[in-house]
N, C-alpha and C positions, 0 to 999 in steps of 0.2 A: 375372400377369406381374411378375417382380422388376425393379424399376427399377435403373438403373446407380447406383453409389454417388455421393452428393453431400454437400456440407457440411450438417451437421444442426444445427438449433437446437431445444433442449428448454427447458422452463420449469418451475420449481418453483412450485406454487400452494397450498401449505399456509398456513393462518391468513391474516394480513393482509400477510405479507411476511417476509423473513428477519431483519429487525431486530427485537430483542425489544420495542421501543416502537413498532412499526409501527401498532399499533391507534390511536395518538394521531392519526394522519393519515388513517385509513380514512374512506371516504365513506358508511358505513352505520351504522345504530344498533348498539350492542354486541350486542343480542339477535339480530341477523340473521346473525352470523358463521357459525353452524352450520345456517342454514336452507338448504333445497333451492334457493331462488331465488338466494341468494348464490353457492352452488357453481356453478350453471349459468351465472350471469352471467360468472364468471371463466373457466370452461372454454370457453364459447362465444366469449368474447373471444380466448382463446388460439387456438382453432380458426380463427376468422375472420381472425386475424393471419397464419396460415400456419405455426405451429409444428408440428413433426413429432410431438411428444409432450409430455405433461406428466408430471412426477413429483409424487406426493402423499405428503408426509412423514407419519410416525406414530411414536408412542412408547408404551411401556407405562405410564409415569407422566407426569404434567404436567411440562413443562420449567420449571425455576426462572425466575420472572419472566415466563413466557409465558402462553398461554391455558390456563386451568385445566381445560378440557374439550375434547374433540374426538370426532368420529365416526371409527371406524377406517377406514383408507385403502382397504381392499378394498371395503367397503360404499360408500364415496363413488365409487369408480371404477365399481362395478357399476351404481350409480344413474345415473351420467352416461353409461354405455355406450349406452343406448337413446335418449339425447337429444343425442348428437353423432354425426357421420357419418364424419369423416376423422381425428380426433385420436387418436394413440396414448395409452394410459392405463397408467401405471406406478406402482401403489401400492407404498410401501415397507413391507416386512414383515420382522420380525426372525425368522430361522429358529429361534432358541432359545426363542422365546416362543409357538410354535404346535406343533401336532401335524402332522408331515409329510403324512400322509394327507389330513387335512382341508384343509391349505393347497394341496395339489396339486388337490383337487377344486374348491376356491373359485376358484383361478386359471384352471383349465380352463373353468369356467363363465363367468368373465369373458371369456375369449376367444371362447366360443360366442356370448354375448349381444352382444358388440361386433363380431362377424363378423371376428375376426382382428386386433383392435387391442390386444390385451392384452400386458402386460409385467410383470416383477417386478423391483423394485429391492431388492436384498438388503441388509437392515439390519445394522449392526455396532455398535450402542450397547452400553454397559456393562450396562444394565438392572439397577440395584441392587435393585429390588423383585421380581425374577423368582422367587426361591426361595419367597417368600410367596404368589405368584400361581398357581404351578403345583403340581399334585399329582403330581410325579414328580422324579427326581433331576435336579439342575442342576449342570453342571460348574463347578468353582470356578476353576481355573487358566487362564491365557491360552491355553496350548497346547490344553487340553481344550476350551475354548470355540471356538477356531478349528476344531478337528477336528469338533465337532458341527455348526457352520455348514456346513462342506464336506460332511458326510454328509447333511444335510438337503437341500442343493441337489442332490446326486447322486440321492438317493431320489426327490425330486419329479420330476426329469427321467425317471427310470425309470418312475414311475407314469404320467406323460403318455404314455409309449410302451407301457403295458400293454395298450392296445387298438390293433389295426391299423386303418389308415384305412378298410378295408372290412369291419370287424367287424360293423357294423350292417347287417342285410340286410332287415329288415321283411318277411318272407315270410309273407303272410296265408294262403297255401294250406296251409302246414305249421304255422302258429302260432308261428314262430320269429322273435324280435326280433333276436338276434345269432347269429353263427357262433361257437360256443364254442371252436373251434380257433383263432380269431383274437384271443382274449383270454387273457392269461397272468398268472400270479402273480408278484409281485415280493417277494422275501424280503430284508428288510433288518433287521439287528439291530446296535445299538450299545449302549454302557453306559447310554445315557439314553433310547432308544426302540426299538421294534420295529414293523415294518410287514410285512403280508402282503397283497399286492394280490389281484386287480386293482382299479383305480380304479372308482368307481361312475359316472364320467363318461367318455363317449367321447373319443377323441383330439382335442385342440384343433384348430381350423381351421388354425392355423399349424404344426401338428405339435408344435412346442415353442414356448411363449411366448418372447419376447425376454427374456433374463436379463441384467440390468444389475447390476454389482457394483463396489465400490471396489477400487482397484488392490491386488492381492496377497491379498485376502480369500479368494478362491475360485480353484482352478486354472483356467488359461486355457481349457482344453478344455471347461469347463462354463459359460463366460461368452461372451455375444454382444457386449456393450458394456461396456468398462471406464470407470468413473467416476473422474475424477482430481481430487483436491483438493490443491492445492499453494499455497505461499505467494506465488509469482509465476507469471506466464504462462510465463516461461523454464523454471522448474522443471517446470511442467505439461507443456510440450512435450517435455522430456527424458523424463519419465515415460511419456508416450504412445508414444514410440518404443520403449519396452521392454514394452509391455502384452502383446503377443502374442495379441490378440483381434481379431476382424474389424473392430470399430469402437471408438472411444473418444470420451468427452465430457469437456471441461475445465470445471470449475466457475468461474463468473465472476459476482460480485455487481455489480449496476448500480444507480446512483443518478443519474437523468437530470434534466437541466434541464426545468422545466415552464413554462407561461405565467405562473405566479405567483411562482416562486422558482427559483434555481439549485440544482443538486445539492448544492453545498457548504452553502447556506443550509438546505436540507432536512435534511442530516445534523446540522448544528448544533442544529437545533430538536429532533431526536430524541435527542441525547446519545450517550454512548459505547456501543459495541457490542463487548463482550469476545469474542463468538463470531466476529466478522468479521475478526480479525486474522491468520488463517491461510489466507486465500484472496485471490486477486486481486480488486481492487475498482475498477471504472471509475466515475468521477464526472465528469459533464460533459454535453455536448449529444448529441442523437441522431446528428448527423452525425459527431461524434468517435467514437462507438461503432461506427458503420458502418466507419470506417476501421480501427479496431482489429480488428473481426471479419474484414475482408478480409485483413489481415495474418496473423491466426491461421489462416484458411482456407488461405492459401498455404503456411503452415508445416506444417500437419497433413495437407494433401491431402484428397481426396474421401472418405476413410474416417474423417475426424475430425469434430469438432463441438464445440459449447459448450452447456452447460446454464446458462441465465441464472437467477440468484437475485435477484429484484426486492427492493429494500429495502422498498418499500411497493407492494403490488400495484395499488391503486387509482390511484396516481400514475405508476408506471413502465410498467404494461402499456399504457395509452393512448398513451404516447410511443413505445413499441416498435411498436405497431400502426400509428401514423401516420407515423413518421419513420425507423424502422430497417428493419423487414422489407420494406416496399415498395421501399426503395432497394436492398436485397440481391437481391430478385427481379429488379428492373430491370437490375441488373448481370449477371444470369445466374448468380450465385453460389448462390442459394437456390432451391429448388424445393419448393413446398408438396405435401402428400399428395394423391394422386389420389382421386376418389370411388371407393368400393368396393375400394380397395387395402388390403391387410393392413399391419400395422406392419412386417413383414419386407420386404414389397415397398417400402415407403417408405424403409427403411434400406438397401436393396440387399442384403439377406441372403437366401440360399437357404432354401427350406423343407427342413428336414432329413428324411432317410429315417428310418423307425423302426428303431432299433438292434437290435430283437429279431425283425424280420420274417423269416420263413422264406420262401424263394422258392417260389412256387406251382408244383406239378407240372403242366405243360401237358396239356390233355386230349388223348388219343390221336387221331390222324387216322383217317379212315375206312380208309385203306390199312393203317395199323398194326393196326387192329382186325381187318381181314380176314386179315392175316398171322397174328395170334394164334389166330384160330379155325381156320385151315387147319393150323396146327401141332398 
């Protein structure tokens, strides 16, 4: 059952936080950052807090000044899928750094193992090391790069629909696993890749995973949720009004007061963040953040939401869990995911019909059969 649209809160959970020096205030040993226990601690914290979904950042090369290593986002999401029950999982994957066929299969598998909680955050980084990493042609110009991203997204969506929902029949009497008439080829060819389906994975439980993309990167008809990064919340609200997609999320960095220090003191201890100057940044108490989110919810309506970028996960997530999300739920503004709900259910998005499905020919009635025989 698809829920009615409601204000959505998402959380970015990569590394120790969005500040490049977040590791200085992390509550774990440096060697534990890439451990399974650390990943599950953060994701279960986000799930218990009531976030609708988490995004998991990724990049082809280490970020300057950031963590020198990471496990790829799809692998982290897949690992977490069997160890969480309600949380939507949105790994960030750069379309230009993968093969579309393999990406479609990996994401479809994520949706299967999570029972419909998978999403894809479409990456759009420059990727300077891409030409050396891939054994294929890499588009050079900005227009060519955008064209490839859009082609990959469209191809992945086609591959998810290369199986009908009822293609798997498991007929032991005839020894057939699938109905071959319900599986089709997808022929896609661009200057940089070619794909001929069908996918090796049945259609995802959601039909199509939730596709999240930055504003303007991908045509609106191929996007479920537009991610908006703007210098101010006012600019973000104006951009959300033009997105043309079913839902939108505004990026908001938060640095909250804790029991030990104010948000301002915490920021001073971390030093300058050159990457954080082009997005809104709330610094202050949990109660102040609640008021801001209530104002934003009123401005964007039930199809809008916010992706929170915690400055330091170990310090900001506990404050969000104790002082922010409970207040939003109590006010009726926020509704956490239901058990067994898909991410589309949680976001109020319909499950899309297969774009390639041919209508089935109804079986003839007994009267029609008799008339044929008498004729």
